[in-house]
N, C-alpha and C positions, 0 to 999 in steps of 0.2 A: 265517687264508686269505687266499689270495688271491683276487679277484675276476678271474672270465674273462667276456670278453664273447661273448654269445650271439648270432652270425650266423645268422636266418631261412632256411632255403631251402627253399624256391629261391626266389632275391631277385627282387625286383621294383621296378619304376620307380613314379615317382608316379600315372601314368597307368592302374596296376594290368599293366603288359606283364611277362613274364619278363625281369629285366635283361641276362642272360648268354645268349650261345650255348649254351653248356656248362648251362645250366639249362632253356632252351627242349628241346634233345636227350636233355637226361637224365630230363626227364619226360613227352615225346611216349615215347621209347624204354622209358622205366617203364611206361605206361598200353599201349605196344604188348606188353611182355611179360606185363602182365597178361591184355590179349586171347588170346593165345597161350596160356597157360594154362588161362582160363576155354573154351578151344575142345578143348582137348587130356582135360580133363576134360568135356565135351559129348561129344566123339566116343567117347572112353570108355565111357561111360555107352551109349549109341548101339549101340555093337559089342556088350557087354556083354548088352544084348537084343535082340540081333541083327535093329534094325530098318536098320542100314548095316551097310557095312566101314569099319574104322579107315582114315581118310584120304580118304574121300569129299567130306567137306566140305572148301569153298573158306577156305585160310588169309585172305582180303582180309577177311572177317569182323572180324577180330581189328584193326582198322584204326579204329574205334569211338571208344575212347577218345583217340586223336591227333588224328582230325577234332573230336572234342569241344573239343579241346585248340586247335585249330586257328579253332575257332569263335569262341573267347572272347578267344583274342588279335586277332582280326578286330575284334572289338566294340569290345577296349580300346584300338584304334589310334584312334579316335575319327574325326573325318569327315575325308573329302578323297576324291578322286578316286582317291588317289596308292596309298592302302590296295586298291583295289579292283583297279588294275593288278596290283601288287604281289602281290595274292592268286591274280590270274588266271593271272598268270605262274609262281607256286611251284605250283598246281595244276596246271599243262600241263609244266612239267616234272616232277615227280615222277610223275603219271601216265606221263609218256612212261619213264622210268627205270623204274617200277617192274612198268609191262609187259613190259621189255624184257627184265629180269634175271627173271621169272617165264616168259617165254618161252622164255628159253634153260636154265631147271631144270625146266620142264614134260616133255619124254620123258625126265627121267631118274627123277623122282619124284611122287610122287602131288600130286592138287591141292591139298592142304594143307599142303604143305611148299612149293611153286610160289606160291601162294596168297602165305604168308609171308614169305617171300623177296621179294615184288613191293611189299609192304606195309611190310617195311624198305627197302625201296629208296627208295617213296615218301614213306614218312617222314622220313626222312634230308634227301632235295634238296629235299622240302616246307619243314623249318625253314631247314636254308641258305639259300635262295634267299630265303623270308617274313623274316627274324630280319637278310641284310645288304641286300636288298632293300629294305625299309622304311626302313631307317635312311639309307641311301644316299638314295632317290628324295626322303623328306620332308626332309630339307636341303637338296638342289637346289632342291625348292619354295619351302621357307621358312619 
């Protein structure tokens, strides 16, 4: 039998951060998809018992797992002012893009869809700004 080398996914560096932007995006988007599925199940149950109309809940609720991931990445980044600066920039740009996308989609779709689109935009932008910004700024600082 030939031996195969098993590569653990997602890969992490020595500090415990996700090693590649693909790993970070993959884990964040998987968490967002899980949140959306849970939200859809909850919305379906609430619609079945006639407690609310389907689609009335905000899709922004689905961002809980990506925020948890971002918190763990922030913790794993260690100490330094650069991580606070990058986290603030990533959150600012992410919220701006997410709110813009949600606002563009809101007139045509219910809150569930527009919030989910906004959460998707926030997640992708935060991941990109966090990953590349943290590595760039940490190398500039030393």
